[in-house]
N, C-alpha and C positions, 0 to 999 in steps of 0.2 A: 187244390189251393195250395196257395206259396207258404212253403216251411220259411221261419221267420228267424234268423240268429240270434241267438241271447243278447246279444247288444240291439237288435232292432226292437225286442219283445219288451228289455229295458228300459228302453227310448221311447218307445211308443205309451208304456205306463206313466213313468213321467210327465210326457207333454200329453196326457189325457189329465190326469191332475190339474195341470195348469188351464187346458182349455177348459175345464170343467170350473174352476174356481175363477177364472175370469166372467166366463158365462152367466154365471150366479150374482158375479158382480155388477154384470153390464147392464142387464135386464130392470132390477128395480132403478138405476141409475139414470137410465137412457134420458129421459125428460130432461135433467138436468146436465147432462154432458151433451145433449142435441145443444141447448140452450149456451152453453159456454164456448160449443163449436159453430154458432152462427154464425160468425165474424170471419171464420176461418174457409167455411165451406160453400161451395156457390148457389145460389136458390137451386138448381138442378139440380145438387146432391142431396139436399135436403127434401123430406115430405111437407104437403100443404099442412097447413095445421086443421085442415076444416076436414082435412082427408082421414078417420081412422087408419090405425096400421094391423088387421086382424089377420095376417098371413104369416106366413113361415117363409123364412131366408136357407139360402143354400149356397156353399161357394166349393168352387173346383179350380183348381192351379196346377199347369205343368211348367216343367225347367226343360223340356225336352225329349223326345225320345232319340234311341242309340246307346252310347256310352260303353264303358268296359262289362265283360260279362260276371256275373256272381262270382263275390272272390277274388276278384283281380284288385279291388280297390282297399286302399287300408284301411282301417275303421275310424283314422282321423278325419280320413277325404270323406266317407260318408258321414259321419258325424256333422259335417261343416255344410254338405248338403241339404242334410237332413234338417239342422237347424235355420236355414237360411230358407227353406221351405215354409218350416214352421212360423217364421217372423213373417213373412208374407200371407201366410192362414191370418196370424192374429192378426193384421192390420184390416185385412176384407173383413174379420167376424166383428171389429170393431164397429167399424165404419155401416154396415148390415145392420146389427142388431141394436143399435141409436137410431135405426129408419132412415139411414142414408139410402141411395137410390143404386141399383146394380151397375148403372154407369158409372158413378163415382168409385164402386168398389173395385171394379176391374182394373179402372183405369189407374187408380192406386196403389195396385197388387202388383201392374206389370210396372210401374215406373220405377218401386222399388227396385225388384230383378234386372231392368235394364242400370242398375245403381251396383248392383253385385257383380264381381267379377267372374265367379263360379259361372256364369251361361254366358250362354252364345248371343246376345242382346245388350244394347248401349257398351258399355265399360265391360270387355273381355269380349265382344263379337270375333269371331274367325276373321281372316283376310280375305281379299281376294285376291286371283293371279298375279297384282303388280303389288301386292302385301300394302294394301290397302281396305278400311273397315268400311263396307259400304250398307245402310242400316233401310230395315222395313219395319212399317207396323200399322197397325189398323183398328180399327173399333168401331161396334154396330150397337145401335139400340134397337132392340127386340118390341119395344111400344109402338115405335114411329116409322122405324126400317130406315131410319137415318145412319148413316155410315161415313167415316172420313178414314183418310188412307195417307201414306207418305211412303215413297221409295226409293234407295239409291240416295239416303242421305247421309253427308260426312261431316257434319259440326253441329247436328242439333243433339244436346245433350240427351234427351227423353224425345224418341220418336214418336210413343204414344202421346206423349201432349200434343205434337204438332199434329198427329192423327186428327186429336179430338178439336183442335182449333179446325181444320179442315171441316167434319164434320159442322160444328156449330156455326163458324162465322163465313164459309163460302158456299156457293151454288154447286159445288163438285165434289165427287170423292175421295179421287186422287190425283197428289201433287206428286212430283217426282224430281230427284234430280237438285241443280243449282235452285229453279223456281221452289221447289219446297224448303230449301235451307233459306231463300230469302225469304219466304211468307213467315218462316218461324221466327225470324230476326224481328222483320215487321209486328209482327203479335205479342212481343217482348218476352219470348222463349229464350232460356238460358243457351247459348252458345259455347261453342267450345273447341280448341285446336284438333285437328284430325287423330294427332297422336294419341289425344286423352282415351282413348278408346281400346290402343294397343298395351294388351299387358305383356312381361316377359314370357310367360307360358304358350300366348298365342303367337308372340313371335317366333318362339324354338319350332312350335307344330309348323307355322309356315315354310320355315328353312327346311324341316323335314320334308315338306310335302315339294319342295322345289327341286329337292333333289330327286325325288320320286318320280316328278312328274315337268321335267324343265320347260316343256313345250305350253304348259297350261292347261292338259285335254283333260284331266282326271281330276277329281277330288276325293278328297279320303269318304270310306264309306261311314253309312252312319254309325254304325259298333265302333268305331274305331276316333269319334269324337266324345268325348266326357260331357261338355254342355250343350244344351240344345236352345233350339227356338223357347221362349217364354210365353205362357198365356193363360187366361183366366177367364170364367163364364163364373155366371152369379146369376140368382134371383133374389129380388128383396121382396119386403112384408108387403110392398101395393102389388106382387105379383106380375112386376116387369121383368123379361129379361135382358142382357148383355153380354157380349163378347171382346175380349181385343187380345193380339197378338203381337206380339215385337221378336225381330230376328235379326241377327248380322249373317246369315243365308248359310252358305256351305264353303267351306276351307277350299280354297285356290279355285273359287267360281270366277266366270269370265266377268271382266269389267263392264258394268250395265246391267248384271243377269239379275233378275224379280224374281222372285222364288212365290210361293203359294201365301204368305202370310200377310201381304198387304190386300192379294184379290179378295174382293169381299164375294163368297161362294164357295171358294175353295180352301183357305185357310182360316178363315173368318166367317160366323152368321149368326145372325140371329133374329127370332122371329117369336113373339108371344103366343103365339095360337101351336108353338110346337116345343121350340129347344133354343138355346145358344150354343156354339161350339168353336174351339180354339181346335187347329191341328198344327201337329209337327212330325216332319220327314222329309222324305223326298219330294219336295215341292213339284218338281215337272209331273208328278203320277198324279197330286192333290189337285193342282191343275186342272188336268187332262180330264179327270173323273170327277172335278165338282162336288169334292168329297165332304165339306161344310152342307153347301146345300142339297146334296141327295138325301144328306142324314136325316132332315127337315123335310124334304118330299115324301121321302118313306114313309116318315111318321105321318104326313098329312093325308097321303093321296092310298096308302096299303095301309094303314092304323096299326104298324108295326109297333111296337112297343120300345122304350128310347136303347135299351142295353143290346135288346135283339139287333136292330136295325147298324148299330155301331160295332158291333162285335162283326156282322156279316161284310161290314164295309173293308174295315181295317184287315180283317184274320181272311174273309176268303177272297171278294174284290181285288183290293191290294196284294192280298195275297199269291194271288192267280197270277200276276203280273210283276211278282217277284219285287214289288215295291215295300221299302221298308218306312215305317212313321208309326203313329200313335194318335187319339184325339182326345179330347175330353169334352162332357156336354152336361146340359142338366136341362132338363125338360120344365114344363110350364107348374107342374105336380111336385117338382122340387127331387125326382128322382135323377139317379147320374149314372155316367156309363167313363170309363178309364180303359179302353182296350189298346195294346200295341200290339206290335208282331216284330221286335226287336230285342236284344241283351236287355235291355231298363228303359225307363221311362220317369223321371222324377216328377214325380205327382203327389197329390195329396188332397184333401177335403174338408168340408166343417158345416154344420147344419144347425138351424135353431135349437135341432132336437138335442143337442148336447153330441153326435157323434161326429167323429174325427179321426183324422188319418193321415199321416204321409209314410210313402213306399218308394223304393228305387224300382227292386226287383219284381 
């Protein structure tokens, strides 16, 4: 069992109280809130009025595996990460507790984290070998099996929104590069100049990488990257699962490199019969091992419990290959898993039962 610092214990108590109060207030007001938000939420994100909501919901999020060893971050830096993760959880909690869909929740949470420069997705993404941000994202609906993804995009402010548009508005699963950017523009999504994504911190990290690997043949190991891929998985009140993942990839990656985040079955997967998964770590290993789908397959074909299957994949299978990373998952019954084999994984969860937690180490 991990030992928490006094700061973590104090922070957890404070935010547990906030969560408890919000959940207490949200449930009695859910019908009124849903009516007030009907004009701003799409029909896909709201339950059908004739379909009673009798289940429970669960939400798990991550801000990437890797990061500094415990004790090397300042209290202020740790506080910032925990606060942003908590805000993301509260956003998803509001959607799910009001009867919104799992798709709507994971999309909103990931978009929020794409806008937060602390993480390696959207604004604040790491840079490739030529100092450019190339972004990947995907989303999957566990009810229908539909999925959408974009890769190597450079001007879409929120790649996860483009992935959702691919899923909803095309016959395809993945669009890449300029074609994906052009599609997003035609869909009316917000575009930005490529420099929007570059923060001073990432620019400085890229310069250090350039000095260490001038030929562009290496990347920073996971433990050296503070912020990582972001993702969310959710179970809604109607029993539907969904997963979403977004990333800037690996510092110093080759131009055009695509990792596991936009690859359905590798970094993202959702199936109502089993679970929803979002992965983070060394993408090449997650692609080779089809980790996200493998978790679902272990549950479906071997009847393995979610946590057992997740731990086996991250700790044993990937561990034996010296691959670093982690994943988050939720099954059809609301059970969750958050294994990782790195120094840290920025993560958190919340449930309709009132359980909630945000952790780094």
